[in-house]
C-alpha positions as CSV (number, residue, x, y, z in Angstrom):
1,M,1.9,-4.7,8.5
2,F,0.7,-2.7,5.6
3,N,0.8,1.1,6.1
4,V,-1.0,4.1,4.6
5,T,0.2,7.7,4.9
6,L,-2.1,10.4,6.0
7,Q,-2.0,12.0,2.5
8,A,-3.0,8.7,0.9
9,A,-5.8,8.1,3.4
10,E,-7.2,11.5,2.6
11,Q,-7.3,10.8,-1.1
12,I,-8.8,7.3,-0.6
13,K,-11.6,8.9,1.5
14,K,-12.3,11.4,-1.2
15,A,-12.4,8.6,-3.8
16,T,-14.6,6.2,-1.8
17,P,-17.8,5.6,-3.8
18,P,-21.2,6.3,-2.0
19,Q,-22.4,3.1,-0.3
20,S,-25.9,1.8,0.4
21,D,-26.9,0.2,3.7
22,D,-26.3,-3.3,2.4
23,E,-23.0,-2.5,0.8
24,T,-19.7,-2.1,2.6
25,L,-16.8,-1.2,0.4
26,A,-13.2,-1.0,1.4
27,L,-10.0,-0.5,-0.5
28,R,-8.6,-3.8,-1.7
29,V,-4.8,-3.7,-2.1
30,A,-3.1,-6.6,-3.9
31,A,0.3,-7.6,-5.1
32,R,1.7,-10.3,-7.4
33,I,5.1,-11.3,-8.7
34,L,5.5,-10.8,-12.4
35,P,7.5,-13.2,-14.6
36,N,10.5,-10.9,-14.5
37,G,10.5,-10.9,-10.7
38,E,9.1,-7.4,-10.2
39,I,6.2,-6.9,-7.9
40,D,3.0,-5.5,-9.5
41,F,0.7,-3.6,-7.1
42,G,-3.0,-2.8,-7.5
43,M,-5.9,-1.4,-5.7
44,G,-9.6,-0.8,-6.0
45,F,-12.8,-0.7,-4.0
46,D,-14.3,-4.1,-3.2
47,E,-16.4,-6.0,-0.7
48,Q,-14.8,-8.2,1.9
49,R,-14.4,-11.9,1.0
50,E,-13.8,-14.9,3.1
51,F,-10.2,-15.1,4.3
52,D,-9.5,-11.4,3.7
53,L,-7.5,-9.5,6.2
54,E,-9.3,-6.3,7.1
55,I,-7.4,-3.5,8.7
56,A,-8.3,0.1,9.5
57,I,-5.5,2.6,9.0
58,Q,-5.8,6.4,9.2
59,G,-9.6,5.9,9.1
60,V,-9.6,3.8,5.9
61,N,-10.6,0.2,5.7
62,I,-8.1,-1.9,3.8
63,L,-8.7,-5.4,2.5
64,I,-5.8,-7.8,1.7
65,G,-6.3,-11.2,0.3
66,P,-4.3,-14.2,1.5
67,N,-2.2,-14.4,-1.7
68,S,-1.0,-10.8,-1.3
69,R,-0.2,-10.7,2.5
70,D,3.4,-11.6,2.3
71,L,4.1,-9.3,-0.6
72,L,2.5,-6.3,1.1
73,E,4.2,-6.8,4.5
74,N,5.8,-3.5,5.6
75,I,4.8,-1.8,2.3
76,T,3.6,1.8,2.6
77,L,0.9,3.3,0.3
78,D,1.5,7.0,-0.2
79,F,0.0,9.8,-2.4
80,V,2.7,12.1,-3.8
81,E,3.4,14.7,-6.5
82,L,5.8,13.0,-8.9
83,E,5.9,15.9,-11.3
84,P,4.4,19.3,-10.9
85,G,0.7,19.0,-10.8
86,Q,0.7,15.2,-11.3
87,F,-0.2,13.3,-8.1
88,H,-0.1,9.5,-7.9
89,F,-0.5,6.7,-5.4
90,I,2.8,4.9,-5.0
91,F,3.8,1.7,-3.1
92,I,7.0,2.2,-1.1
93,P,8.9,-0.9,0.0
94,P,10.5,-1.1,3.5
95,Q,13.8,0.5,3.9
96,T,16.6,-1.9,3.6
97,E,19.4,-1.7,6.0
98,T,22.5,-0.4,4.4
99,T,26.0,-0.4,5.9
100,A,28.6,2.1,4.9
101,Q,31.9,0.5,4.2
102,G,35.1,2.5,4.2
103,S,38.7,2.2,5.0
104,A,40.5,3.8,7.8
105,S,44.2,4.3,7.9
106,G,46.1,4.3,11.2
107,T,48.8,6.8,11.9
């Protein structure tokens, strides 16, 4: 499942454009694989389309299209200060399991 941190949710709520009664906007999150194999993430406010997955996380409605679902599985959207005074949304992949290898000598 796609995740949103509390900090990201707060910023999304602040950025959500005003809506009229006939308009329901949510944050669309998308991902695609670039020719070099990297994953490109994007987001913007949009209306729900047929076959979209709509999820509510931290009080924010998120839309994910069918082509992005697998690429966004277990991804976390966060809002962080990368450099002093410069805040950005970032997409964090799931933690991969690492194993420590070492050698032990018997006495």
